[in-house]
N, C-alpha and C positions, 0 to 999 in steps of 0.2 A: 320030357313031356312038352308038348306043344301048347302054348298059351292060347287063350281065347282071343279072337280078333279084337283089335282096339275099337272102341265105340267112337262114333262121330260126335257124341254128345259133348266132350270137352271142347271141341272146336266150336260147337254151337254156343257153349258157355262163354268162350272167349269173344265170339262175335257179339253176344249179348252185352258183355262188359264194354266192348268197344262202342256198341250202340249207345250204351248208357253215358259213356264219356262224351260221345258226339252230341247226345241230347243235352248234356250239361253245358257244353260249350255253346250250343245253339241257344239255350235258355239265357246264358250270360250275354250273348250277343244281342238277343232281343231286349233284355233288360237295359243294357247300355244304350241301345238305339232309342228305346222309349224315354230314357232319362235325357238324352240329347234333344228329343222332340219336345219334351216338357220344358227344357231350358230355353228353347227358341222362342216360345210364346207363353205368356202368363195366362193361367186359367183355362187351358184347353179342356174340353169335356172328354169323357172316356171314348165316346164315338169318334170324335175328331182325332184323338191320339191313335186309335185302332186303324182308322182310315189312312192316316199318314204313314203308319208303320206297315200297312198291308197285312194285318193279321185280324183274327176274329176278336170282337169285343170281349168275349169270355176269356180268351187267352190274355188280352191286354189287362183285363181286370185282375187276373191271378198275379201277373208280373208286377203290376202297380201295387197290389197289396203287400207283396214281398218287399218292394222298395220302400213303401211306407213303414213297414215294420222295422226296417233298418235305418230309418231317418233320412233316406235319400229323396223322398217325395212326401208332400203334405197336401191336405185339402185346402182349397182357397175359401171355403164356406159358401160357394155358389155352384156346387156340382162340377167344379174344375179342379185342376191340380197344379201345384207349384213345386219348384225345386226345394228340397228340405235342407235342414241345417247341416246334416252330415256331408252332403254334396258341397255345401258352402265351405265347410272346414277343409275338405280335400283341395278344393279349388284355391282357397286362400293360402294353403301351404305352398302350392306351386307358384302363385303370384308373389309370395313373400320371398322365396328363394330366387325367382327370376329377377325380382326387383334388386336384390342385393348384387346379383351377377352383373346386370346391365349397368347399374349405377356405379358399381365398384371398378369397372374396367379402366376408366380414365385415371382414377387414383392409383390403381395397381401399376399402370404403365409409368406414371410419374415416379412411383416408388422404385420400380425396376431401374429407371434411368438414374435416380439419385443414389441407389445402393450399388448398382452394377451387377446385381444378382437376380436370380429368378424369383418371381413373386407368385404366391399361390392363394387361392381362396377355397375354403371348405365349409361344409355344413355337417350336422350330425344326423345320421339315419340309422336306426336300430342299434344305437350305442357305438357306432363306428363313424370315423371321419370319412366323408365322401368329398373328393376333390371335384369342384364344379367349375373352376376357372384357373388359368395360368397364363402369365406373361413371361416368356423365356427371355433370359438375358442374352447378350451378344458374345459371351465367352465360349470358347471351343469346348471346355469342360463345364457342364452345368447340370443342375438337377432337373429331372423330368418326372411329372406325374400325369398320367393320362386322365382326362376328365371322366368321371364316373368310377375311378378306382377308389377302393376303400383302404383305410389305414386305421391303426390302433389309436385310441384316445390317450392312453397312458404313456405312449412312446412317441408322441409328435407334439410339436409346438402348437399346431392348430388345435389338437385335441385338448392339451393341457390348458390352453387359454380359455377354452369353453368350459372345461371341468371346473376351473377356478371360479366361474360365475355361479356355481351350484353350492348348496349346503353340503357338508360332509356326509350327511345321511344319504343324499341323492347320489353322491359319488360312490359311496359304499355299495349302493344298489347296483350301479352300473358295473363296478368291478366284480361283484358277485355273479352278475349275469354273464359277462364275457371273459372274465379272468384277466390275468396280467402276463401275457406271453412274453418270453424273452427273445429278442431279436439280435442283440449284440451283448458283449460283456458289460456295456454301460447301461443297458435297459433297466429301468427301475421296476423291480418285481416285488418289493416290500411295500404294502399299503401305507405303513407309517411314514416311510421315506417319501412316498408320493404325496401324502397329505402335507408334509413339511415343504415339499417343492411347490405345491399349490398355494400355500400360505405366502411363499416368496413371490409367486406370480401376482397374487392379489395386492401385495405391498408395492411392487414396482410397476404393475400394469402390463407386463408382457412375459411370455413363457419362452423357455429354452429347450430345444432338443439337441443335446450334445452327443451326437453319434449314438443315440438310443434306439433308432430304428434302422439305421444303416451305417456301417463303418465309413468314416471319412466324410460324412455329411453332417453339417451343423445348421440349425434353423432357429429363427426367433419368430414368435407369433403373438397376435393380440386379437381379442374378441371384438366383434361388431354386435351392437345391441339393437333390439327392435323397440317399438313404441311402448312396450311394457317393461323395459329395462332388463330384458332377458337376452342371453346370448343367442343371436340368430345365425351366427357364422363366425368365421375368423379369417384373418389375413396373415400370411407369413412370408419371410424372406428365407431362402434356402440356398446353400452353396457348399462347395468343398471346404474342408477345414483349413486348407492352405490359404484360402482367401477370407473365409468367414472365421477369423481367428478369435480367440477368447478376448483379446484386447479390443476387437471391433464390436463386440456385443454391446458395450456401453454406448456405441454410436448407433448401431442398427436397431437395438431394442426401442429406444425412443422414437426412431423413424417409423417403425411399423406401428407403434402405438398411436402416433399422430395420424397415420393413414387410416387406422381403424376408427378413430374418433371422427375423421372427415366423412367416411362412409356412413357411420352411425347417424351423423347429423343430416346427411343428404337423403337418407331413407326415412327421416322423421323419427329416428330412434332416440332413446333416453339413456344417458350414461347412469348406471347405478351409483349410489353414494360412494361406495368403496372405490369404484373406478374413477370417480371425479377427483378423489384425492390424489390418485396416481396421475391423473391427467395434468394436474398442476406441475407435477414433477417432470412429466414428459415434455411439457411446453417450456420448462425453464431452460435458459441458455447453458 
């Protein structure tokens, strides 16, 4: 039996869906454009914003109301608009991370020269370590992490250094959210063992990744703190186990700890009380 000819309506529906997506993207672009215009000058009126954006005042009004509802825009009390607190939070996050990266580069380079190994910097995003900076060593065999690459918190010295700054309840929340994937035979996948490891990190002030993320790679890391005494990032030394031996950890650990303290001080951060205790140990000859 010959079937009925296919209707053109599904194609029309697909076109409608594509048009909706394009409309959503256009609305997002308009919203971001309006937010940028409002950020350029304080207290612009609706008419001025619409004129600068090249859209109708009624369209600008709808978009601004959406931005206001989500905290990105607020009234200035005189029929004008200002950037809202949510936009400030997002911008502050960028500035905070950028500040750490820019300020930390010179310290990282000195640490690389002193240790002879690659030095990394990472921050936490969505419960994962994100590598934001690296100073490679001069060795032919060396560790490499592309900026922007993500890594596990439970299986890296950067991640464990930052986890150690949190209460156990917060660590449990992160583990519940992302799990504890195994990468090597040495990866810690038992929460109780990880909590014991984090207790040791808090005591000495630096964390160890002993081939837990990659076979043959050993790392030591320490947290960098912001002005609230919260871990804003971490610095680590990483290299092959033939050079970063277990015997060298006693030398490299305090080195990376002192570097993290230096970056903390340079960004106006505050060492938490527990970290201050380990700071004295790290500074001891």
